[in-house]
C-alpha positions as CSV (number, residue, x, y, z in Angstrom):
1,M,-73.6,-43.8,-177.3
2,V,-71.0,-45.4,-179.7
3,T,-69.5,-43.5,-182.0
4,D,-65.7,-44.9,-182.6
5,L,-65.7,-48.8,-182.6
6,V,-62.2,-48.9,-182.7
7,S,-61.6,-47.2,-179.2
8,M,-64.8,-48.9,-178.3
9,S,-63.5,-52.3,-178.6
10,G,-60.5,-51.3,-176.0
11,T,-62.3,-49.3,-173.7
12,S,-65.7,-50.9,-173.2
13,D,-66.2,-53.8,-170.7
14,A,-67.9,-55.6,-173.9
15,G,-65.4,-54.3,-176.3
16,L,-63.9,-57.4,-177.1
17,F,-66.9,-59.3,-177.6
18,L,-67.9,-56.2,-180.0
19,K,-64.9,-56.6,-181.9
20,K,-65.1,-60.3,-181.9
21,Y,-68.7,-61.2,-182.4
22,E,-70.7,-58.3,-183.9
23,C,-68.0,-56.1,-185.9
24,V,-66.0,-58.6,-187.4
25,D,-64.5,-56.9,-190.7
26,D,-63.1,-53.4,-190.8
27,I,-64.5,-51.8,-187.7
28,A,-63.4,-48.3,-188.5
29,A,-65.4,-48.5,-191.6
30,Q,-68.2,-49.3,-189.4
31,S,-67.8,-46.6,-187.1
32,P,-70.3,-43.6,-187.2
33,M,-67.2,-41.1,-186.8
34,T,-66.2,-42.4,-189.9
35,F,-69.3,-40.5,-191.6
36,V,-69.8,-37.5,-189.1
37,E,-69.2,-35.2,-191.8
38,R,-72.8,-36.3,-193.2
39,V,-74.7,-35.4,-190.1
40,T,-76.8,-32.3,-189.8
41,T,-79.5,-33.5,-187.6
42,P,-79.6,-31.6,-184.5
43,T,-78.4,-34.1,-181.8
44,L,-79.1,-34.6,-178.1
45,I,-76.7,-36.7,-176.2
46,L,-78.0,-37.8,-172.8
47,Q,-75.0,-40.0,-171.1
48,G,-74.6,-41.9,-167.5
49,Q,-71.3,-40.8,-166.4
50,D,-70.1,-44.2,-165.4
51,D,-71.2,-46.1,-168.1
52,D,-68.7,-49.1,-168.5
53,R,-70.9,-50.3,-171.4
54,C,-70.6,-47.0,-173.7
55,P,-67.8,-45.0,-172.1
56,M,-68.3,-41.4,-171.5
57,G,-65.6,-40.8,-174.2
58,Q,-67.7,-42.0,-176.8
59,A,-70.3,-39.2,-176.1
60,E,-67.6,-36.7,-176.0
61,Q,-66.1,-37.4,-179.3
62,W,-69.3,-37.3,-181.0
63,F,-70.2,-34.3,-179.3
64,T,-66.9,-32.4,-180.3
65,A,-67.4,-33.8,-183.9
66,L,-70.6,-32.4,-184.4
67,R,-69.9,-28.8,-182.5
68,E,-66.9,-28.6,-184.7
69,R,-69.1,-28.8,-187.8
70,R,-71.7,-26.4,-186.5
71,V,-74.3,-29.3,-186.1
72,P,-76.6,-28.2,-183.2
73,V,-75.8,-30.6,-180.4
74,R,-76.1,-30.6,-176.8
75,L,-74.2,-33.2,-174.3
76,V,-75.8,-33.8,-170.9
77,R,-73.8,-35.8,-168.4
78,Y,-75.5,-37.8,-165.7
79,P,-73.2,-38.2,-162.4
80,G,-73.1,-41.7,-161.1
81,G,-75.1,-43.0,-164.2
82,S,-74.6,-46.4,-165.5
83,H,-75.4,-47.9,-168.7
84,L,-79.2,-48.4,-167.5
85,F,-79.4,-45.0,-165.4
86,I,-82.7,-44.4,-167.4
87,V,-84.4,-47.3,-165.9
88,N,-82.9,-48.1,-162.6
89,G,-81.1,-44.9,-161.7
90,R,-81.6,-41.8,-159.6
91,P,-85.4,-40.8,-160.1
92,S,-84.1,-37.2,-160.6
93,H,-81.9,-38.1,-163.6
94,R,-84.8,-40.5,-164.9
95,R,-87.2,-37.3,-164.9
96,D,-84.8,-35.0,-166.2
97,Y,-84.0,-37.6,-169.2
98,N,-87.6,-37.6,-170.2
99,E,-88.1,-33.8,-169.8
100,R,-85.0,-33.3,-171.9
101,I,-86.2,-35.3,-174.7
102,I,-89.6,-33.9,-174.7
103,A,-87.9,-30.0,-174.8
104,W,-85.4,-31.2,-177.7
105,L,-88.4,-32.4,-179.6
106,E,-90.7,-29.6,-179.1
107,Q,-87.5,-27.3,-180.1
108,W,-86.4,-29.2,-183.4
109,I,-89.5,-30.7,-184.8
110,P,-92.3,-28.3,-186.3
111,G,-95.4,-28.2,-184.5
112,A,-94.4,-30.8,-181.7
113,G,-96.3,-30.2,-178.3
114,A,-98.7,-27.8,-180.2
115,P,-102.0,-28.1,-179.2
116,G,-103.9,-30.4,-181.5
117,S,-101.1,-31.8,-183.5
118,Q,-101.6,-35.5,-182.6
119,S,-103.1,-37.4,-185.3
């Protein structure tokens, strides 16, 4: 998860490239944190604890900012999980990741998971 491009540019293994090639203008103005006060959508954050591409601090900042604004939010850390833990991580983590997404959608989308709700 990327929420603060300023800190991301100095803490991610790809931060320099992000700042130099992708977000060349005012990176603070392009950061999701700049607009967090507009967020009202319930948010599930599933983060690999050892992700060097999108450091854990990014997820923690977003979680805290949403929580302070009383937006429904849950943060789940996967110990030892890298950036691609959902593809090549522990099978237990991959299963948990998928189960949490399904449960979250069923909780927050009316009719999700109900018999006959598919079109």
